[in-house]
C-alpha positions as CSV (number, residue, x, y, z in Angstrom):
1,X,79.5,49.3,-12.2
2,X,78.1,48.8,-8.7
3,X,75.9,51.9,-9.1
4,X,74.1,50.1,-11.9
5,X,73.6,47.0,-9.8
6,X,72.2,48.8,-6.8
7,X,68.7,49.1,-8.5
8,X,68.9,45.4,-9.1
9,X,69.5,44.8,-5.4
10,X,66.6,47.1,-4.5
11,X,64.3,45.4,-7.0
12,X,65.1,42.0,-5.6
13,X,64.0,43.1,-2.2
14,X,60.8,44.7,-3.5
15,X,59.9,41.5,-5.3
16,X,60.7,39.5,-2.2
17,X,58.4,41.8,-0.2
18,X,55.6,41.2,-2.7
19,X,56.1,37.5,-2.5
20,X,55.9,37.6,1.3
21,X,52.8,39.8,1.1
22,X,51.2,37.1,-1.1
23,X,52.1,34.4,1.4
24,X,50.7,36.4,4.3
25,X,47.5,37.2,2.4
26,X,46.0,33.8,3.0
27,X,46.3,34.3,6.7
28,X,44.7,37.7,6.4
29,X,41.9,36.0,4.5
30,X,41.5,33.3,7.2
31,X,41.1,36.2,9.7
32,X,38.3,37.5,7.6
33,X,40.1,40.6,6.3
34,X,40.1,42.0,9.8
35,X,43.4,43.9,10.4
36,X,43.3,43.7,14.2
37,X,42.7,40.0,14.3
38,X,45.4,39.4,11.7
39,X,48.0,41.6,13.5
40,X,47.1,39.9,16.8
41,X,47.8,36.5,15.2
42,X,51.0,37.7,13.5
43,X,52.6,39.0,16.7
44,X,52.0,35.9,18.7
45,X,55.3,34.2,17.5
46,X,58.7,35.7,17.1
47,X,59.4,33.7,14.0
48,X,56.6,35.5,12.2
49,X,57.9,38.9,13.2
50,X,61.6,38.1,12.7
51,X,62.1,35.2,10.4
52,X,65.6,33.7,10.9
53,X,66.7,33.0,7.3
54,X,66.1,36.5,5.8
55,X,67.8,38.2,8.7
56,X,70.8,35.8,8.8
57,X,71.3,36.0,5.0
58,X,71.2,39.8,5.1
59,X,73.7,40.0,7.9
60,X,76.0,37.5,6.2
61,X,75.7,39.3,2.8
62,X,76.6,42.7,4.3
63,X,79.5,41.2,6.3
64,X,80.9,39.8,3.1
65,X,80.3,43.1,1.2
66,X,82.1,45.0,4.0
67,X,85.1,42.6,3.9
68,X,85.3,43.0,0.1
69,X,84.8,46.7,0.0
70,X,88.3,47.3,-1.0
71,X,88.3,44.6,-3.7
72,X,89.8,45.7,-7.1
73,X,86.5,44.9,-8.7
74,X,83.9,47.2,-7.2
75,X,81.1,45.0,-8.4
76,X,82.1,42.2,-5.9
77,X,80.5,43.8,-2.7
78,X,77.2,44.5,-4.4
79,X,77.2,41.1,-6.1
80,X,77.5,39.5,-2.6
81,X,74.6,41.6,-1.3
82,X,72.5,40.6,-4.3
83,X,73.2,36.9,-3.7
84,X,72.3,37.4,0.0
85,X,69.1,39.2,-0.9
86,X,68.1,36.3,-3.2
87,X,68.7,33.8,-0.4
88,X,66.7,35.9,2.0
89,X,63.6,36.4,-0.2
90,X,63.2,32.9,-1.6
91,X,59.7,31.9,-0.5
92,X,59.6,30.3,3.0
93,X,58.2,26.8,3.3
94,X,54.5,27.1,4.2
95,X,54.2,23.8,6.0
96,X,50.9,21.9,6.1
97,X,48.0,23.7,4.4
98,X,44.5,22.6,5.2
99,X,42.6,25.4,3.6
100,X,43.4,26.5,0.1
101,X,44.1,30.1,-0.7
102,X,41.1,31.6,-2.6
103,X,42.2,34.4,-4.8
104,X,38.8,36.1,-4.8
105,X,38.0,39.5,-6.4
106,X,38.4,41.1,-3.0
107,X,41.7,39.4,-2.4
108,X,43.0,40.6,-5.8
109,X,42.1,44.1,-4.7
110,X,43.8,43.7,-1.4
111,X,47.0,42.3,-3.0
112,X,47.0,45.2,-5.4
113,X,46.6,47.7,-2.6
114,X,49.3,46.1,-0.5
115,X,51.8,46.0,-3.4
116,X,51.1,49.6,-4.2
117,X,51.6,50.6,-0.6
118,X,54.9,48.7,-0.4
119,X,56.1,50.2,-3.7
120,X,55.4,53.7,-2.5
121,X,57.2,53.1,0.8
122,X,60.1,51.5,-1.2
123,X,60.4,54.5,-3.5
124,X,60.2,57.1,-0.7
125,X,62.8,55.3,1.5
126,X,65.3,55.0,-1.3
127,X,64.8,58.6,-2.5
128,X,65.2,60.0,1.0
129,X,68.2,57.9,2.0
130,X,70.1,58.2,-1.3
131,X,70.0,62.0,-1.3
132,X,71.8,62.0,2.1
133,X,74.8,59.9,0.9
134,X,77.8,61.0,-1.1
135,X,78.0,59.5,-4.6
136,X,81.3,57.8,-3.8
137,X,80.1,56.0,-0.7
138,X,79.5,52.7,-2.5
139,X,79.6,50.4,0.6
140,X,77.3,52.7,2.5
141,X,74.8,52.6,-0.4
142,X,74.9,48.8,-0.5
143,X,74.3,48.7,3.3
144,X,71.5,51.2,3.0
145,X,69.9,49.4,0.1
146,X,70.0,46.0,1.9
147,X,68.7,47.5,5.2
148,X,65.8,49.2,3.5
149,X,65.0,46.1,1.5
150,X,65.1,43.9,4.6
151,X,62.8,46.3,6.5
152,X,60.4,46.4,3.5
153,X,60.4,42.6,3.5
154,X,59.8,42.2,7.2
155,X,56.9,44.8,7.1
156,X,54.8,42.6,4.7
157,X,52.0,42.5,7.3
158,X,52.0,46.3,7.5
159,X,51.5,46.5,3.7
160,X,48.5,44.2,3.9
161,X,47.0,46.4,6.6
162,X,47.8,49.5,4.6
163,X,46.3,48.1,1.5
164,X,43.2,47.1,3.4
165,X,42.9,50.7,4.8
166,X,43.3,52.2,1.4
167,X,40.5,50.1,0.0
168,X,38.1,50.7,2.9
169,X,35.9,53.2,1.1
170,X,35.6,50.9,-1.9
171,X,35.0,47.8,0.2
172,X,32.4,49.6,2.3
173,X,30.6,50.7,-0.9
174,X,30.7,47.1,-2.2
175,X,29.5,45.8,1.1
176,X,26.6,48.2,1.2
177,X,25.6,47.1,-2.3
178,X,25.8,43.4,-1.4
179,X,23.7,44.0,1.7
180,X,21.1,46.0,-0.1
181,X,20.8,43.3,-2.7
182,X,20.4,40.6,0.0
183,X,17.9,42.7,1.9
184,X,15.9,43.3,-1.3
185,X,15.9,39.6,-2.0
186,X,14.6,38.7,1.5
187,X,12.0,41.5,1.2
188,X,10.6,40.0,-1.9
189,X,10.6,36.4,-0.6
190,X,9.2,37.4,2.9
191,X,10.3,34.1,4.6
192,X,9.9,33.4,8.3
193,X,13.5,34.0,9.7
194,X,14.9,31.6,12.3
195,X,18.1,32.8,13.9
196,X,20.4,30.3,15.6
197,X,23.3,31.4,17.8
198,X,25.4,29.9,20.6
199,X,29.0,29.1,21.4
200,X,28.7,25.7,19.7
201,X,26.0,23.5,18.2
202,X,24.8,26.2,15.8
203,X,25.6,24.4,12.5
204,X,24.4,21.0,13.6
205,X,21.1,22.4,14.9
206,X,20.7,24.5,11.8
207,X,21.1,21.4,9.5
208,X,18.7,19.3,11.6
209,X,16.1,22.0,11.7
210,X,16.2,22.5,7.9
211,X,15.7,18.8,7.3
212,X,12.9,18.5,9.8
213,X,11.0,21.6,8.5
214,X,11.4,20.4,5.0
215,X,8.9,17.6,5.7
216,X,6.2,20.2,5.3
217,X,7.8,23.5,4.2
218,X,10.3,24.9,1.8
219,X,13.2,25.6,4.2
220,X,16.6,27.1,3.4
221,X,19.6,27.2,5.8
222,X,22.8,29.2,5.3
223,X,25.4,26.7,4.0
224,X,28.2,25.2,6.0
225,X,29.4,27.7,8.6
226,X,28.4,30.9,6.8
227,X,27.6,32.8,10.0
228,X,29.0,36.3,9.4
229,X,27.2,39.3,8.0
230,X,28.9,39.1,4.6
231,X,28.8,35.3,4.5
232,X,25.0,35.3,5.1
233,X,24.5,38.1,2.5
234,X,26.6,36.0,0.0
235,X,24.4,33.0,0.6
236,X,21.3,35.0,0.0
237,X,22.5,36.7,-3.1
238,X,23.9,33.4,-4.5
239,X,21.2,30.9,-3.6
240,X,17.9,32.8,-3.2
241,X,18.0,35.7,-5.7
242,X,16.0,33.7,-8.3
243,X,14.1,31.4,-6.0
244,X,11.1,32.9,-4.2
245,X,9.7,29.6,-2.8
246,X,11.5,29.7,0.5
247,X,9.1,29.8,3.5
248,X,11.7,29.5,6.2
249,X,15.1,31.1,6.2
250,X,17.4,29.6,8.8
251,X,20.4,31.9,9.6
252,X,23.3,30.8,11.7
253,X,24.7,33.8,13.6
254,X,28.2,33.8,14.9
255,X,30.1,36.5,16.7
256,X,33.6,37.3,17.9
257,X,32.7,40.6,19.6
258,X,29.5,42.3,20.9
259,X,27.5,44.0,18.1
260,X,28.1,41.4,15.4
261,X,24.8,39.6,15.9
262,X,23.0,43.0,16.1
263,X,24.3,43.8,12.6
264,X,23.3,40.4,11.2
265,X,19.8,40.9,12.7
266,X,19.5,44.1,10.7
267,X,19.8,42.1,7.5
268,X,17.8,39.1,8.7
269,X,15.3,40.2,11.3
270,X,14.4,37.1,13.3
271,X,10.9,35.8,13.9
272,X,12.2,32.8,15.9
273,X,15.5,32.8,17.9
274,X,17.4,29.7,19.2
275,X,20.3,29.8,21.7
276,X,22.1,26.4,21.8
277,X,25.0,26.8,24.3
278,X,27.0,29.4,26.1
279,X,30.6,28.3,26.8
280,X,34.2,29.2,26.6
281,X,34.5,28.9,22.8
282,X,36.3,32.1,21.5
283,X,36.6,33.2,25.2
284,X,40.0,34.8,24.5
285,X,38.2,37.2,22.1
286,X,35.2,38.0,24.4
287,X,37.1,38.1,27.7
288,X,34.4,36.6,29.8
289,X,31.5,34.2,29.6
290,X,29.2,37.1,30.7
291,X,30.4,39.0,27.6
292,X,29.6,35.9,25.5
293,X,26.1,35.8,27.0
294,X,25.5,39.5,26.2
295,X,26.6,39.0,22.6
296,X,24.3,36.0,22.1
297,X,21.4,37.8,23.8
298,X,21.5,40.3,20.9
299,X,19.5,37.8,18.9
300,X,16.7,37.7,21.5
301,X,16.6,41.5,21.8
302,X,16.0,41.7,18.0
303,X,12.9,39.5,18.2
304,X,9.6,41.3,17.8
305,X,7.3,41.2,20.8
306,X,5.3,38.4,19.2
307,X,8.4,36.4,18.3
308,X,9.5,33.0,19.7
309,X,12.6,32.4,21.7
310,X,13.9,28.8,22.2
311,X,16.4,28.2,24.9
312,X,18.6,25.3,26.1
313,X,17.5,25.4,29.8
314,X,20.3,23.1,30.9
315,X,22.9,25.9,30.4
316,X,22.9,28.4,33.3
317,X,23.8,31.4,31.2
318,X,20.9,30.6,28.8
319,X,18.5,30.1,31.8
320,X,19.3,33.8,32.7
321,X,18.2,34.7,29.2
322,X,14.9,32.9,29.6
323,X,14.4,34.5,33.0
324,X,14.3,37.9,31.2
325,X,10.8,37.0,30.1
326,X,11.2,38.3,26.6
327,X,9.4,37.7,24.2
328,X,6.0,36.6,25.3
329,X,6.5,33.1,23.8
330,X,9.4,31.2,25.3
331,X,10.1,27.5,24.7
332,X,12.7,25.8,26.9
333,X,14.2,22.3,26.5
334,X,16.2,20.0,28.8
335,X,17.8,16.7,28.6
336,X,18.8,16.7,32.3
337,X,15.5,17.3,34.1
338,X,13.0,14.7,34.9
339,X,9.4,15.2,33.7
340,X,8.3,16.1,37.3
341,X,11.1,18.6,37.8
342,X,10.4,20.2,34.4
343,X,6.8,20.7,35.3
344,X,7.8,22.5,38.5
345,X,10.2,24.8,36.6
346,X,8.0,25.5,33.7
347,X,10.3,23.8,31.1
348,X,8.5,23.1,27.8
349,X,10.2,20.0,26.4
350,X,12.3,17.3,28.0
351,X,14.2,14.2,26.9
352,X,14.0,11.0,29.0
353,X,15.2,7.4,28.8
354,X,18.2,8.5,26.6
355,X,20.1,5.6,25.1
356,X,23.1,5.8,22.9
357,X,24.8,3.1,20.9
358,X,27.0,3.1,17.9
359,X,23.9,2.8,15.8
360,X,22.6,6.2,17.1
361,X,20.5,7.8,19.7
362,X,17.1,6.9,21.2
363,X,15.1,9.0,23.7
364,X,11.5,10.0,24.5
365,X,10.7,13.7,23.7
366,X,7.9,15.0,25.9
367,X,5.9,18.2,25.7
368,X,5.6,18.8,29.4
369,X,2.5,21.1,29.5
370,X,0.5,19.0,27.0
371,X,1.4,15.5,28.0
372,X,2.4,14.7,24.4
373,X,5.4,12.5,23.7
374,X,7.1,10.4,21.1
375,X,10.0,8.0,21.0
376,X,12.8,9.5,18.9
377,X,15.3,7.3,17.0
378,X,18.1,8.7,14.9
379,X,21.4,7.4,13.4
380,X,23.0,10.6,14.8
381,X,25.5,9.9,17.6
382,X,26.7,12.1,20.5
383,X,24.6,12.6,23.6
384,X,24.9,16.4,23.3
385,X,22.8,16.1,20.1
386,X,19.8,15.2,22.2
387,X,19.7,18.9,23.2
388,X,20.1,20.0,19.5
389,X,17.3,17.7,18.5
390,X,15.0,18.9,21.3
391,X,15.5,22.5,20.1
392,X,14.5,21.5,16.6
393,X,11.5,19.5,17.9
394,X,10.2,22.5,19.9
395,X,10.4,24.8,16.8
396,X,8.9,22.3,14.3
397,X,6.0,21.5,16.7
398,X,5.3,25.1,17.4
399,X,5.2,25.7,13.6
400,X,2.5,23.1,13.2
401,X,4.2,19.9,12.4
402,X,2.8,16.9,14.2
403,X,5.2,15.2,16.7
404,X,4.8,11.9,15.0
405,X,5.8,13.4,11.7
406,X,8.8,15.1,13.3
407,X,9.9,11.7,14.8
408,X,9.7,10.1,11.4
409,X,11.8,12.9,9.9
410,X,14.5,12.5,12.6
411,X,14.9,8.8,11.7
412,X,16.7,9.8,8.5
413,X,18.8,12.7,9.8
414,X,22.5,12.8,9.1
415,X,25.2,14.6,11.1
416,X,26.6,17.9,9.7
417,X,29.9,17.8,7.9
418,X,32.9,16.8,10.1
419,X,30.7,16.6,13.2
420,X,30.8,13.1,14.7
421,X,30.5,11.5,11.3
422,X,31.2,7.7,11.3
423,X,32.5,5.9,8.3
424,X,34.6,2.8,7.5
425,X,37.6,2.8,5.2
426,X,38.3,0.2,2.6
427,X,40.9,-1.3,5.0
428,X,38.1,-1.9,7.6
429,X,39.2,1.0,9.9
430,X,36.4,3.0,11.5
431,X,36.9,6.8,11.3
432,X,35.0,9.1,13.6
433,X,35.3,12.5,12.0
434,X,34.7,15.2,14.6
435,X,37.4,17.5,13.1
436,X,35.4,20.7,12.5
437,X,36.0,22.0,16.0
438,X,36.2,20.9,19.6
439,X,34.6,22.3,22.7
440,X,34.4,21.2,26.3
441,X,30.9,19.7,25.8
442,X,31.5,18.0,22.5
443,X,34.7,16.3,23.5
444,X,32.8,14.3,26.2
445,X,30.4,12.9,23.6
446,X,33.1,12.3,21.0
447,X,35.4,10.4,23.4
448,X,32.5,8.4,24.7
449,X,31.7,7.3,21.2
450,X,35.4,6.3,20.7
451,X,35.2,4.2,24.0
452,X,32.1,2.3,22.7
453,X,34.3,0.6,20.1
454,X,35.4,-2.3,22.2
455,X,37.1,-4.3,19.5
456,X,40.6,-3.3,18.4
457,X,42.7,-0.2,19.0
458,X,41.1,3.1,19.7
459,X,43.2,5.9,18.4
460,X,42.6,9.6,19.3
461,X,44.2,12.2,17.0
462,X,43.9,15.8,18.2
463,X,45.6,19.2,18.4
464,X,43.5,20.0,21.5
465,X,41.1,22.9,22.0
466,X,41.9,26.6,21.2
467,X,40.5,30.1,21.8
468,X,39.4,29.2,25.4
469,X,41.2,32.1,27.0
470,X,42.4,31.6,30.6
471,X,40.4,28.3,30.7
472,X,42.3,26.7,27.8
473,X,45.0,24.8,29.7
474,X,42.5,23.5,32.3
475,X,40.0,22.4,29.7
476,X,42.8,20.7,27.7
477,X,44.0,18.9,30.9
478,X,40.4,17.6,31.2
479,X,40.6,16.4,27.6
480,X,43.8,14.6,28.4
481,X,42.2,12.8,31.4
482,X,39.2,11.8,29.3
483,X,41.4,10.6,26.5
484,X,43.4,8.4,28.8
485,X,40.1,6.8,29.9
486,X,38.7,6.1,26.4
487,X,41.6,5.7,24.0
488,X,44.2,3.0,23.7
489,X,46.5,5.1,21.5
490,X,46.9,8.9,21.4
491,X,48.6,11.2,18.8
492,X,48.8,14.9,19.8
493,X,49.5,17.4,17.0
494,X,51.8,20.3,18.0
495,X,54.1,19.9,21.0
496,X,53.7,23.3,22.7
497,X,49.9,23.7,22.4
498,X,49.2,20.1,23.5
499,X,51.5,20.2,26.5
500,X,48.6,20.4,29.0
501,X,47.0,17.4,27.4
502,X,50.2,15.4,27.5
503,X,50.8,16.3,31.1
504,X,47.3,15.1,32.1
505,X,47.7,11.8,30.2
506,X,51.1,11.1,31.8
507,X,49.5,11.7,35.2
508,X,47.3,8.6,34.7
509,X,48.1,4.9,34.2
510,X,48.0,5.4,30.4
511,X,50.8,3.5,28.7
512,X,53.3,6.3,27.7
513,X,54.7,4.3,24.9
514,X,51.3,4.6,23.2
515,X,51.3,8.4,23.4
516,X,52.9,10.2,20.4
517,X,53.4,13.9,19.7
518,X,53.9,15.0,16.1
519,X,53.9,18.4,14.3
520,X,51.5,17.9,11.5
521,X,48.2,16.1,10.8
522,X,49.9,14.4,7.8
523,X,52.3,12.6,10.2
524,X,49.4,11.3,12.3
525,X,47.5,10.0,9.3
526,X,50.6,8.3,7.9
527,X,51.1,6.6,11.3
528,X,47.6,5.2,11.6
529,X,47.6,4.1,8.0
530,X,50.8,2.0,8.6
531,X,49.9,0.7,12.1
532,X,46.2,0.2,12.4
533,X,44.2,-2.7,11.0
534,X,40.6,-3.8,10.3
535,X,38.5,-3.4,13.4
536,X,40.5,-0.5,14.8
537,X,39.0,3.0,15.3
538,X,40.3,6.5,14.8
539,X,38.8,9.7,16.3
540,X,39.8,12.9,14.6
541,X,39.0,15.5,17.3
542,X,39.4,19.1,16.0
543,X,41.4,20.4,13.1
544,X,43.0,23.7,13.8
545,X,43.0,26.4,11.1
546,X,46.2,27.2,9.3
547,X,46.7,30.2,11.6
548,X,47.6,27.9,14.5
């Protein structure tokens, strides 16, 4: 009888492996279908490599099977192994999910490939092992079946990578088709292409520039944070294929490694290039800030000789780019230099008399070499946005829009999604949503805005900053010191990753009873909903992806 139940035991493990592949696939998707990035994430925590419950259930089941090996009913040991396998492969609790799993056409192909790869491995393993065991070795067959099944289950990430490798020729052909389609669309439209890159500030600058240029031109910007080669091609194919009115195509260009921006520029050759900031965002992937600078400079190298480069002069790495002297037309902006200092250094645009309130920003934008200036007023908050606005002003003015018209357009600008967005709940609590991401420059502005709310409690909710490489702990300690200065209450999400923040806060005079550490965003939201009242303020600073 046990011989007939062994295939059932093997099938349970295979189904369990397939379920685990499905659960892991969402993380593979978050890592943009890149096997190295996914495996790097997967191996960071022991619990991902060796989940406790499946291993414990398997060991317990096999121990019971061994003890019952001499039982009168030979079905008992294999039944114990089957129950253990069921306990082992029941789907693990996923915890808090912030990004829903999109079962796209590509994901369906990947899942199919991974399931096929695991089924082939399953069949080969059992075929090879069973031929080496005598027919009467029932307990050995049970142990072998359980061991192979557990290995099959634990190797779920390998099946995803194997499925991805199997599909590479097909995916490469599909990518080439999508890219040709996008290139053909741009070739028909012939828009002026503006490429925007930087460690941060890309999406905000992109949305500001689109709205300012729209005062006079038909301008299209890649949506949200579509800043990869395939994301940009998807936007073109979806939004522009049947609309040839676009005069300006604004392309946000992101990169995790050198060469990515080069590839994007092959699809969208830039006429104008903008570099917003160079900083430690994604530093653990690049290795050094110099590598970040090289990667971002790819955008400038892809400009034609008669193109236009627009630089944030205040950033030393970007100053180095401007000093290269390419292309012939270079525009630089600064919110730190005085007008006199800007004249000496050849900076094109400066901001002076900067004022920030909860109602927004005010500053004077001056074209240094022409003596032209305008008072800028906007509901956008965050002093770092002065730089983003200056970059947009420089481009729009260069493209022929009068400074006065630019200033009028800026009056109605709104922040990009989840980037220092202020709103008030029905309960009268002010929410500052800066949850998209956090960087060393942006946190200063965000916490300053929190500190401006002088009435009521000021609650900071944050998981800290990530992907800053060797600088991460130091930058998070700085975050902790700033938080203690501007917040009355602090909730940190994730004990281990926020430890440097907590240590910095505890080194100050901040009331420790008002510092809380929770494991999920949901817990922090529930706390503020039960404990804050009208007139209080909450700053959501960063929201980590599900891979953290």
